[in-house]
DSSP file (Angstrom, degrees, kcal/mol; ACC not computed):
  #  RESIDUE AA STRUCTURE BP1 BP2  ACC     N-H-->O    O-->H-N    N-H-->O    O-->H-N    TCO  KAPPA ALPHA  PHI   PSI    X-CA   Y-CA   Z-CA
    1    1 A X              0   0    0      0, 0.0     2,-0.2     0, 0.0    59,-0.0   0.000 360.0 360.0 360.0 136.6    8.0   -0.5  -12.0
    2    2 A X        +     0   0    0      3,-0.1     2,-0.3     2,-0.0    59,-0.2  -0.489 360.0 111.9 -77.7 151.0    5.2   -1.3   -9.5
    3    3 A X        -     0   0    0     57,-0.2     4,-0.5    -2,-0.2     3,-0.5  -0.968  69.1 -34.5 175.6-157.7    5.7   -0.1   -6.0
    4    4 A X  S >> S+     0   0    0     -2,-0.3     3,-1.3     1,-0.2     4,-0.7   0.861 117.8  55.2 -62.4 -44.3    4.7    2.0   -3.1
    5    5 A X  G >4 S+     0   0    0      1,-0.3     3,-0.7     2,-0.2    -1,-0.2   0.825  99.3  61.9 -64.7 -31.0    3.7    5.2   -4.8
    6    6 A X  G 34 S+     0   0    0     -3,-0.5    -1,-0.3     1,-0.2    80,-0.2   0.699 103.3  49.8 -70.8 -16.6    1.2    3.5   -7.1
    7    7 A X  G <4 S+     0   0    0     -3,-1.3    -1,-0.2    -4,-0.5    -2,-0.2   0.616  82.1 110.0 -96.0 -13.3   -1.0    2.4   -4.1
    8    8 A X    <<  +     0   0    0     -4,-0.7     2,-0.3    -3,-0.7    13,-0.2  -0.401  55.7  71.5 -62.5 134.0   -1.1    5.8   -2.4
    9    9 A X  E    S-A   20   0A   0     11,-1.7    11,-3.0    -2,-0.1     2,-0.4  -0.963  80.9 -55.1 153.2-168.2   -4.6    7.2   -2.6
   10   10 A X  E     +AB  19  99A   0     89,-0.5    89,-3.0    -2,-0.3     2,-0.3  -0.891  41.2 176.4-113.3 137.2   -8.2    7.0   -1.4
   11   11 A X  E     +AB  18  98A   0      7,-2.7     7,-3.1    -2,-0.4     2,-0.3  -0.914   7.1 176.5-130.7 156.1  -10.4    3.9   -1.6
   12   12 A X  E     -AB  17  97A   0     85,-2.2    85,-2.6    -2,-0.3     5,-0.2  -0.996  18.1-166.4-157.5 161.0  -13.9    3.3   -0.3
   13   13 A X        -     0   0    0      3,-2.4    83,-0.1    -2,-0.3     5,-0.0  -0.627  57.0 -73.7-128.7-165.6  -16.8    1.0    0.0
   14   14 A X  S    S+     0   0    0     -2,-0.2     3,-0.1     1,-0.2    82,-0.0   0.770 128.4  24.3 -64.5 -25.1  -20.4    1.7    1.1
   15   15 A X  S    S+     0   0    0      1,-0.1    19,-2.8    18,-0.1     2,-0.3   0.731 119.9  33.5-113.7 -30.8  -19.5    2.1    4.7
   16   16 A X  E     - C   0  33A   0     17,-0.3    -3,-2.4    21,-0.1     2,-0.3  -0.861  57.4-135.4-133.5 160.2  -15.9    3.1    5.1
   17   17 A X  E     -AC  12  32A   0     15,-2.6    15,-2.1    -2,-0.3     2,-0.4  -0.882  15.0-161.2-110.7 151.0  -13.0    5.0    3.6
   18   18 A X  E     -AC  11  31A   0     -7,-3.1    -7,-2.7    -2,-0.3     2,-0.5  -0.968  10.1-173.3-135.1 111.5   -9.5    3.6    3.3
   19   19 A X  E     -AC  10  30A   0     11,-2.7    11,-2.2    -2,-0.4     2,-0.5  -0.930   6.7-164.6-115.7 130.9   -6.7    6.1    2.7
   20   20 A X  E     +AC   9  29A   0    -11,-3.0   -11,-1.7    -2,-0.5     2,-0.3  -0.953  21.7 153.1-113.0 129.5   -3.1    5.2    2.0
   21   21 A X  E     - C   0  28A   0      7,-2.2     7,-2.9    -2,-0.5     2,-0.4  -0.851  38.2-117.2-139.7 178.9   -0.3    7.8    2.4
   22   22 A X  E     - C   0  27A   0     -2,-0.3     2,-0.5     5,-0.2     5,-0.2  -0.989  23.0-175.6-123.9 130.9    3.4    7.9    3.1
   23   23 A X  E >  S- C   0  26A   0      3,-2.6     3,-2.1    -2,-0.4    -2,-0.0  -0.985  76.6 -16.4-127.3 120.9    4.8    9.7    6.2
   24   24 A X  T 3  S-     0   0    0     -2,-0.5    -1,-0.1     1,-0.3     3,-0.1   0.866 129.1 -54.0  53.3  39.1    8.5    9.9    6.6
   25   25 A X  T 3  S+     0   0    0      1,-0.2     2,-0.4     0, 0.0    -1,-0.3   0.372 114.6 116.2  81.3  -5.4    8.9    7.2    4.0
   26   26 A X  E <   -C   23   0A   0     -3,-2.1    -3,-2.6    29,-0.0     2,-0.3  -0.791  66.6-122.2 -99.1 139.6    6.6    4.7    5.8
   27   27 A X  E     -C   22   0A   0     27,-0.5    27,-1.7    -2,-0.4     2,-0.3  -0.605  33.5-176.0 -76.4 136.2    3.3    3.5    4.3
   28   28 A X  E     -CD  21  53A   0     -7,-2.9    -7,-2.2    -2,-0.3     2,-0.4  -0.972  10.8-162.4-132.0 148.5    0.3    4.2    6.4
   29   29 A X  E     -CD  20  52A   0     23,-2.8    23,-2.9    -2,-0.3     2,-0.4  -0.982   0.2-165.6-129.6 147.1   -3.3    3.4    6.1
   30   30 A X  E     -C   19   0A   0    -11,-2.2   -11,-2.7    -2,-0.4     2,-0.5  -0.996   1.3-166.9-131.9 126.8   -6.4    4.8    7.8
   31   31 A X  E     +C   18   0A   0     -2,-0.4    18,-0.6   -13,-0.2     2,-0.4  -0.968  14.7 176.4-116.5 123.1   -9.8    3.2    7.7
   32   32 A X  E     -C   17   0A   0    -15,-2.1   -15,-2.6    -2,-0.5     2,-0.3  -0.962  33.2-119.1-128.9 142.2  -12.7    5.4    8.9
   33   33 A X  E     -C   16   0A   0     -2,-0.4   -17,-0.3   -17,-0.2    15,-0.1  -0.650  47.1-104.1 -73.6 134.5  -16.5    4.8    9.1
   34   34 A X    >>  -     0   0    0    -19,-2.8     4,-2.0    -2,-0.3     3,-0.7  -0.321  22.2-125.4 -62.5 141.0  -18.1    7.3    6.8
   35   35 A X  H 3> S+     0   0    0      1,-0.2     4,-2.5     2,-0.2     5,-0.2   0.858 110.1  55.1 -56.2 -38.1  -19.8   10.2    8.7
   36   36 A X  H 3> S+     0   0    0      1,-0.2     4,-1.4     2,-0.2    -1,-0.2   0.816 106.7  51.2 -68.1 -29.0  -23.2    9.6    7.0
   37   37 A X  H <> S+     0   0    0     -3,-0.7     4,-0.9     2,-0.2    -1,-0.2   0.912 110.6  48.3 -71.1 -43.7  -23.1    6.0    8.2
   38   38 A X  H >< S+     0   0    0     -4,-2.0     3,-0.7     1,-0.2    -2,-0.2   0.924 111.5  50.5 -59.7 -44.4  -22.4    7.1   11.8
   39   39 A X  H 3< S+     0   0    0     -4,-2.5    -1,-0.2     1,-0.2    -2,-0.2   0.834 112.8  45.7 -65.2 -33.2  -25.2    9.6   11.6
   40   40 A X  H 3< S+     0   0    0     -4,-1.4    -1,-0.2    -5,-0.2    -2,-0.2   0.547  87.3 114.6 -87.9  -7.8  -27.7    7.1   10.3
   41   41 A X    <<  -     0   0    0     -4,-0.9     4,-0.1    -3,-0.7    -3,-0.0  -0.367  59.3-147.9 -69.8 140.8  -26.8    4.3   12.8
   42   42 A X  S    S+     0   0    0     -2,-0.1     2,-0.3     2,-0.1    -1,-0.1   0.717  84.9  28.9 -77.1 -22.9  -29.4    3.3   15.4
   43   43 A X  S    S-     0   0    0     -5,-0.0     2,-0.2     0, 0.0    -2,-0.0  -0.881 103.2 -78.2-133.4 166.1  -26.7    2.5   18.0
   44   44 A X        -     0   0    0     -2,-0.3     2,-0.2     1,-0.1     3,-0.1  -0.462  46.7-143.2 -68.1 129.4  -23.2    3.8   18.7
   45   45 A X        -     0   0    0     -2,-0.2    -1,-0.1     1,-0.1    -7,-0.0  -0.535  31.0 -85.3 -88.3 157.8  -20.7    2.4   16.3
   46   46 A X        -     0   0    0     -2,-0.2    -1,-0.1     1,-0.1   -13,-0.1  -0.246  53.4-100.7 -59.3 152.0  -17.1    1.5   17.3
   47   47 A X        -     0   0    0      1,-0.1     2,-0.2    -3,-0.1    -1,-0.1  -0.279  37.9-100.8 -70.7 159.5  -14.6    4.4   17.3
   48   48 A X        -     0   0    0    -15,-0.1     2,-0.2     1,-0.1   -16,-0.1  -0.509  36.0-126.2 -78.2 150.8  -12.1    4.8   14.5
   49   49 A X        -     0   0    0    -18,-0.6   -18,-0.2    -2,-0.2     3,-0.1  -0.604  25.3-100.1 -93.9 156.5   -8.5    3.7   15.0
   50   50 A X        -     0   0    0     -2,-0.2    20,-0.2     1,-0.1   -19,-0.2  -0.333  60.4 -75.5 -64.2 157.6   -5.4    5.8   14.5
   51   51 A X        -     0   0    0    -21,-0.1     2,-0.3     1,-0.1   -21,-0.2  -0.214  50.0-139.0 -56.8 148.9   -3.6    5.2   11.2
   52   52 A X  E     -D   29   0A   0    -23,-2.9   -23,-2.8    -3,-0.1     2,-0.3  -0.846   5.6-129.8-109.2 144.5   -1.6    2.0   10.9
   53   53 A X  E     +D   28   0A   0     -2,-0.3    14,-2.5   -25,-0.2    15,-1.0  -0.687  33.5 178.3 -83.9 149.8    1.8    1.4    9.3
   54   54 A X  E     -E   66   0A   0    -27,-1.7   -27,-0.5    -2,-0.3     2,-0.3  -0.972  17.4-144.2-147.6 162.8    2.0   -1.4    6.9
   55   55 A X  E     -E   65   0A   0     10,-2.5    10,-2.3    -2,-0.3     2,-0.3  -0.937  22.9-111.9-129.7 152.6    4.5   -3.1    4.6
   56   56 A X  E     -E   64   0A   0     -2,-0.3     8,-0.3     8,-0.2     3,-0.0  -0.643  18.7-164.9 -82.8 137.9    4.4   -4.7    1.2
   57   57 A X  S    S+     0   0    0      6,-2.7     2,-0.3    -2,-0.3     7,-0.2   0.622  70.4  48.2 -97.4 -16.6    5.0   -8.4    1.1
   58   58 A X  S >  S-     0   0    0      5,-0.9     3,-1.8     1,-0.1     5,-0.2  -0.934  77.9-125.3-129.2 150.6    5.6   -8.8   -2.6
   59   59 A X  T 3  S+     0   0    0     -2,-0.3    -1,-0.1     1,-0.3   -57,-0.0   0.777 110.9  58.9 -62.9 -27.3    7.7   -6.9   -5.1
   60   60 A X  T 3  S-     0   0    0    -59,-0.0    -1,-0.3   -57,-0.0   -57,-0.2   0.376 110.3-121.6 -86.5   6.9    4.7   -6.3   -7.3
   61   61 A X  S <  S+     0   0    0     -3,-1.8    -2,-0.1   -59,-0.2   -58,-0.1   0.791  77.2 121.8  63.2  31.4    2.9   -4.4   -4.5
   62   62 A X        +     0   0    0      1,-0.1    16,-2.3    15,-0.1     2,-0.3   0.628  65.2  43.7-100.4 -13.9   -0.1   -6.8   -4.5
   63   63 A X  E     + F   0  77A   0     14,-0.3    -6,-2.7    -5,-0.2    -5,-0.9  -0.969  64.0 176.6-131.1 147.9    0.0   -8.1   -0.9
   64   64 A X  E     -EF  56  76A   0     12,-2.3    12,-2.0    -2,-0.3     2,-0.4  -0.930  17.4-149.6-143.3 166.3    0.6   -6.2    2.4
   65   65 A X  E     -EF  55  75A   0    -10,-2.3   -10,-2.5    -2,-0.3     2,-0.3  -0.995  25.2-121.2-139.2 135.5    0.7   -6.7    6.2
   66   66 A X  E     -E   54   0A   0      8,-2.8     7,-3.1    -2,-0.4   -12,-0.3  -0.603  25.6-173.2 -73.9 131.4   -0.2   -4.2    8.9
   67   67 A X        +     0   0    0    -14,-2.5     2,-0.3    -2,-0.3   -13,-0.2   0.400  59.2  29.6-111.4   0.7    2.9   -3.7   11.1
   68   68 A X  S    S+     0   0    0    -15,-1.0     3,-0.4     3,-0.0    -1,-0.1  -0.975  89.1  27.9-151.9 164.6    1.5   -1.6   13.9
   69   69 A X  S >  S-     0   0    0     -2,-0.3     3,-1.7     1,-0.2   -17,-0.1  -0.211 103.5 -32.2  82.8-169.5   -1.6   -0.8   15.9
   70   70 A X  T 3  S+     0   0    0      1,-0.3    -1,-0.2   -20,-0.2   -18,-0.0   0.721 136.8  46.2 -62.4 -25.4   -4.7   -2.8   16.8
   71   71 A X  T >  S+     0   0    0     -3,-0.4     3,-2.5     3,-0.1    -5,-0.3   0.087  76.7 155.3-108.0  23.2   -4.7   -4.8   13.6
   72   72 A X  T <   +     0   0    0     -3,-1.7    -5,-0.2     1,-0.3     3,-0.1  -0.246  68.8  24.4 -51.7 131.8   -1.0   -5.7   13.6
   73   73 A X  T 3  S+     0   0    0     -7,-3.1    -1,-0.3     1,-0.3     2,-0.1   0.178  86.4 135.2  95.1 -16.1   -0.4   -8.9   11.6
   74   74 A X    <   -     0   0    0     -3,-2.5    -8,-2.8    -8,-0.1    -1,-0.3  -0.451  41.9-152.3 -65.7 135.3   -3.6   -8.5    9.5
   75   75 A X  E     +F   65   0A   0    -10,-0.2    17,-0.6    -2,-0.1     2,-0.3  -0.785  20.9 162.3-110.2 155.4   -2.8   -9.2    5.8
   76   76 A X  E     -FG  64  91A   0    -12,-2.0   -12,-2.3    -2,-0.3     2,-0.3  -0.894  20.1-136.7-154.1-176.8   -4.5   -7.9    2.7
   77   77 A X  E     -FG  63  90A   0     13,-0.8    13,-3.2    -2,-0.3     2,-0.3  -0.975  12.3-123.5-149.0 160.5   -4.1   -7.5   -1.0
   78   78 A X  E     - G   0  89A   0    -16,-2.3     2,-0.3    -2,-0.3    11,-0.3  -0.793  21.1-144.0-102.7 147.9   -4.6   -5.1   -3.9
   79   79 A X  E     - G   0  88A   0      9,-2.4     8,-2.8    -2,-0.3     9,-1.4  -0.817  12.7-151.3-108.8 154.7   -6.6   -5.8   -7.0
   80   80 A X  E     - G   0  86A   0     -2,-0.3     6,-0.2     6,-0.3     2,-0.1  -0.905   8.8-128.6-125.8 152.1   -5.7   -4.5  -10.5
   81   81 A X    >   -     0   0    0      4,-2.4     3,-1.7    -2,-0.3     6,-0.0  -0.218  48.3 -81.5 -85.9-174.9   -7.8   -3.6  -13.5
   82   82 A X  T 3  S+     0   0    0      1,-0.3    -1,-0.1     2,-0.1    -2,-0.0   0.690 130.6  53.6 -64.8 -19.1   -7.1   -5.0  -17.0
   83   83 A X  T 3  S-     0   0    0      2,-0.1    -1,-0.3     0, 0.0     3,-0.1   0.545 119.4-107.8 -90.8  -7.5   -4.4   -2.4  -17.6
   84   84 A X  S <  S+     0   0    0     -3,-1.7     2,-0.2     1,-0.3    -2,-0.1   0.410  73.4 139.0  96.2  -1.3   -2.5   -3.4  -14.4
   85   85 A X        -     0   0    0      1,-0.1    -4,-2.4    -5,-0.1    -1,-0.3  -0.502  65.8 -98.7 -76.1 145.5   -3.4   -0.3  -12.5
   86   86 A X  E     +G   80   0A   0     -6,-0.2    -6,-0.3   -80,-0.2    -1,-0.1  -0.496  47.7 168.9 -64.7 124.2   -4.4   -0.7   -8.8
   87   87 A X  E     -     0   0A   0     -8,-2.8    11,-3.0    -2,-0.3     2,-0.3   0.586  56.6  -7.7-113.6 -18.8   -8.2   -0.6   -8.7
   88   88 A X  E     -GH  79  97A   0     -9,-1.4    -9,-2.4     9,-0.3     2,-0.3  -0.983  52.9-132.7-167.8 173.4   -8.9   -1.7   -5.2
   89   89 A X  E     -GH  78  96A   0      7,-2.4     7,-3.0    -2,-0.3     2,-0.4  -0.997  14.0-143.8-141.6 142.6   -7.7   -3.0   -1.9
   90   90 A X  E     +GH  77  95A   0    -13,-3.2   -13,-0.8    -2,-0.3     2,-0.4  -0.897  17.3 175.9-107.7 135.6   -9.0   -5.8    0.4
   91   91 A X  E >  S-GH  76  94A   0      3,-2.2     3,-1.9    -2,-0.4   -15,-0.1  -0.947  74.8 -21.6-138.0 117.4   -8.8   -5.6    4.2
   92   92 A X  T 3  S-     0   0    0    -17,-0.6     3,-0.1    -2,-0.4   -16,-0.1   0.842 127.6 -49.8  54.7  38.3  -10.4   -8.4    6.3
   93   93 A X  T 3  S+     0   0    0      1,-0.2     2,-0.5     0, 0.0    -1,-0.3   0.505 112.9 119.7  81.7   3.5  -12.6   -9.5    3.4
   94   94 A X  E <   - H   0  91A   0     -3,-1.9    -3,-2.2   -81,-0.0     2,-0.5  -0.902  54.5-145.8-103.7 126.0  -13.9   -6.0    2.7
   95   95 A X  E     - H   0  90A   0     -2,-0.5     2,-0.4    -5,-0.2    -5,-0.2  -0.789  11.0-166.1 -95.5 130.9  -13.1   -4.7   -0.7
   96   96 A X  E     - H   0  89A   0     -7,-3.0    -7,-2.4    -2,-0.5     2,-0.3  -0.965  13.2-141.2-114.3 128.9  -12.5   -1.0   -1.2
   97   97 A X  E     -BH  12  88A   0    -85,-2.6   -85,-2.2    -2,-0.4    -9,-0.3  -0.692  25.4-105.3 -92.8 143.6  -12.5    0.6   -4.7
   98   98 A X  E     -B   11   0A   0    -11,-3.0     2,-0.3    -2,-0.3   -87,-0.3  -0.396  34.3-154.7 -66.8 139.1  -10.1    3.2   -5.7
   99   99 A X  E     -B   10   0A   0    -89,-3.0   -89,-0.5    -2,-0.1    -1,-0.0  -0.848  25.6 -97.9-113.0 151.8  -11.5    6.8   -6.0
  100  100 A X              0   0    0     -2,-0.3    -1,-0.0     1,-0.1   -91,-0.0  -0.344 360.0 360.0 -64.5 147.8  -10.2    9.6   -8.1
  101  101 A X              0   0    0    -92,-0.0    -1,-0.1    -2,-0.0   -92,-0.0   0.507 360.0 360.0 -60.8 360.0   -7.9   12.1   -6.3
């Protein structure tokens, strides 16, 4: 059965990391600008936000909505590979690919 545990993990793109974990049974996500991107920036980049709680909108765990914090109400979705395994996550039009644990 698809669900919450299958989406827990680390995802990233060229600029940011996206980590999903569970704390006290609640799903949380944390999006951080990579340290090397901050170090190479010509100007100060915006600060990172505290982790957000989010909930799944579909039984197959393919869509979600952020339920707390600065991005409350933002929706996103997970992508799957040909075997049905979660391969990535979208947030605000930015795709993050799953990384090995």
